[in-house]
C-alpha angles and dihedrals in degrees: 000000000000091000090053091050093047090050092051092046090050094050091050092051091051091046096053097074092047092050092046088060092055113073118220115266094244096040118103121245116272118263118264117257115274118242116255091250097056117094120247090240096060110132128221124245117277095217127090122246091262093053097040111019095167089063097042091048092054101043098273095313136090120262094259100036099281127104108259102334110221108275115185089205092060112054093185093068100047097106096043106088099143118194090015090089112076097221098047130086117244107272096025117127096247128149119238103251098171095260122139118278108245093190129086126256095274092051096052107021096174092050102041089196094308132105117284123228096244114254096002113141131235109309095016103082112118094009108168115217106320131278115081096329136150098315092086100073135081116197111308100324115116111245134189117202117196118207132189135178120190121180122177121182133192125194113232097177132011129178121238090251096049114136125176088210087067094050101268112146094224136010097210137021117264096032117136122210131191096219099178133005102173126171126176146151134213139182145132139262097201139001089274104038126068131171142195136200126177141151132193114222092195089060091049091053088055091053096256129132117299088217118088102155126002111156147124126216129208119200094204099160133029094265105017135083133190119209126187129183136036106349144146113283109233107238119099126047091214090049094051091053105087123255091246094046100063122120092228126045091258134036114246111285089229092058090047091051100044107030118091094215113181127020138153114256146091129281142181123220126194126190129181136183095224108089089345090267120180131178137183130193125175150157120223144169112283122261137205126226117231117250086232111071095220091046087078123198118340091219089204086283090156084063095044092257086310092294090149091051128286096286089170086063124218134089140234133213124198138176142179137187128191140167133211103187096174098046137289118314093211131229100298128079090222127076096246113158095013103096096140101027137089117215128179131187126181122181148158134199143180146177142200117208125193101186133172095262106018144025116221143169133189143185136200138188129184146172124201124189131186125185137152095342095314127106137193123191122179123179136175121200129184135165141174127208132184129186117248118244090223106029123187089208133023113289118242095209130048097211142005109301126189122196138185141178137185119206125190122179130181128182148157131214125201121179104309095341131086140178126192138175128199137189123199122190104197128190112174093182119022091194095067138035113225143135091287090072104089150147119237117200116190133181129183139180123193149163132221119226134196104006093320093303093116135035138186121200141179117201133182122197120198115188125198119192114214093215122050142278097066118219128229095233108130117139136203115187142160130220134198116196135188118189123182 
């Protein structure tokens, strides 16, 4: 009997280690090992996997050491930013409220001991003014970040009077257009200096400048940056939102026509936590407006953005100020990832342009609201241009022309789907009433694919001429977009 008991006891002792290595069927998987930089008292996320997948998939912590880093593609995790809030322990489900990070670099990788930009996602904390800015670096290691934007459109319906020269997407049904084929890279050479270089092969095919962005930025004070090179002119809210971040497939035609977009020059950018105030001020090469309203600004493209020197002579200055008192609105026009938040932005901009053939000035004002998946963006644009008495290049206009446009856009985003509608009231010459005065009503539906890297959209444009006869120029088109 003793021998039997000893045999059973020996078998049990040898079986215990083996059983200890096998988790119970109902027990959850063990948490992933914590990075060395994370403190031992870091707490796990409170949410379950379904509520907070980014935490559960990484052992109760976010992918980069924070609890559920804000992901615009996952609305349930937007308020779970972990160590990004200064008074929260790493791993706690705390919203980013703009306070100082009290943790060390390892505890709050996207803050690095500085103030976070509210609800920005991973890689977007402390981003300085759009483009390829400071979100691309981690610590002191040199990083190169490639970027690409591909947009292909196909016309499904086109009116008999459609003309691309008047801003229509296509002139006949069945036409394919490569709208954008942008490729670029950005990075930094020190903690304070970042750079960006990009081109758009679709623009090159149309005879435009091969330069899209080519600039370097210096973060020389706590809240100021200096950027030199080819860059976006701070003027219109719609223009400052990226081409791949619009709620509809296409940016408003009025913004495309009246905003100067990219120029070579130098600009200062200030950004502050109080009230979310930002301002831009810059001086650039001059630019000429196209004689055709929908042709937009020439941007000295025939001189490669003035890269060889502004041989057309002249200069331009521009500035913009905006406030986001309830936190940042993010880079998209739509309210993706803000199901339970209210965000407000108000802004205004202007420029003065002393060009070779014309002298012009312009102003803009806008309001942008995001709340519970819905967004509203309203912008007013106006400008005035006069020919010079002694031009250095041929003038594009015969007399003083004043223009204005009012744009109102409303949309809603649910999970991966979104719908938006927009109205544009366009007056290309306030001195006369003609068929160029029109109302453009656009509507679009779309779906996001693969973590917001790809998008498909269907858009319909209905144009109403203010003066008869009306034109048959409605358009239905689809767009497929890939953004990396």
